[in-house]
Every structure is written in structure tokens, then in C-alpha cells.
N, C-alpha and C positions, 0 to 999 in steps of 0.2 A: 252520640248526640248528632243531631242533624245540623246542617249549616245554618238554618234559620234560628235554631235554639241558641247556638253559639253567638250569632249576630245579635240577638235580643239581649243576651247576657252581657255582651261587651258594650252595647249601647246603654244598658242600665248602669254599668260601672262608670262609664264616662259621664253619664248624666248626673250621677250622684257626686262625682268629683267636681263637675262644673257647678252644681248646686251649692256644695260646701264652700267652694272658692268664692262664689258670688256672695254668699251669706257672710263669710268672713270679711270680704271687702266692704260690704255694707256696714258691718259692725265697726270696723276700723274708721270708716268715713264718719260715722256718727260720733265716735270717740274723739275724733279730730274736730268735731263741730263744723264740718264742711270746709275747713280752712285749707286743707290739702286737696289738690285736684284728684278726681277719681282715677285718672290715667296714671298718676304717680303711685297711688296705692295699689293699682293693678300689678305693678312690677315688683312690689315688696314681697318678702317671704312671709310665711306663717299664715297666709290667708285661708288655706284649706284647713289647717289645724284649728284655727279660731272658729271657722264655720262649723266644723264637726263638733267642737265642744259646745258651741251655742245651740246647735241642733239637739244635742243630748240634754242640755238644760231645758230647752223648750219641751221636749218629749217628757222629761221628768216632771215638769210643772203640770203638764196636761194630765199625766197619770195621777199625780197627787190630787188635782182638782176633781177628777172623775171618781176617785175612791173616796 
């Protein structure tokens, strides 16, 4: 593999991690009804896992609707 291919792959991995973490943070913030500040939620655990599960649920709903 060339340097650029590895760079693109690493950016994709970090980008997906960042996306899942932000999605999990948004879901937690909505569950708290905005009563907890976003900066406090940012430091909590499980944001990435919640975002990944939420992403899978969204993809599953889209596949269900399309079929």
C-alpha cells in the first residue's frame, strides 16, 4: 500500500469514530432533554458505543423501509 492509501484509510477510521461519538453525544443530550450541558456529556463514557448502535438502528430502519 502506498502512503496516501494508508492516510485515507486512517482518516476514514478516525472520521467514523468522530461521527459515532458525536451521534452518541447528541442522543444522550436529547435523552437528558438538554438539562445537562453538552460539554459535560462530552466527557462521559459510552458515547461512541451509543452512537454506533444508533447508527445501526438508523441503517436498519432505512433498509426496512426500502424493502
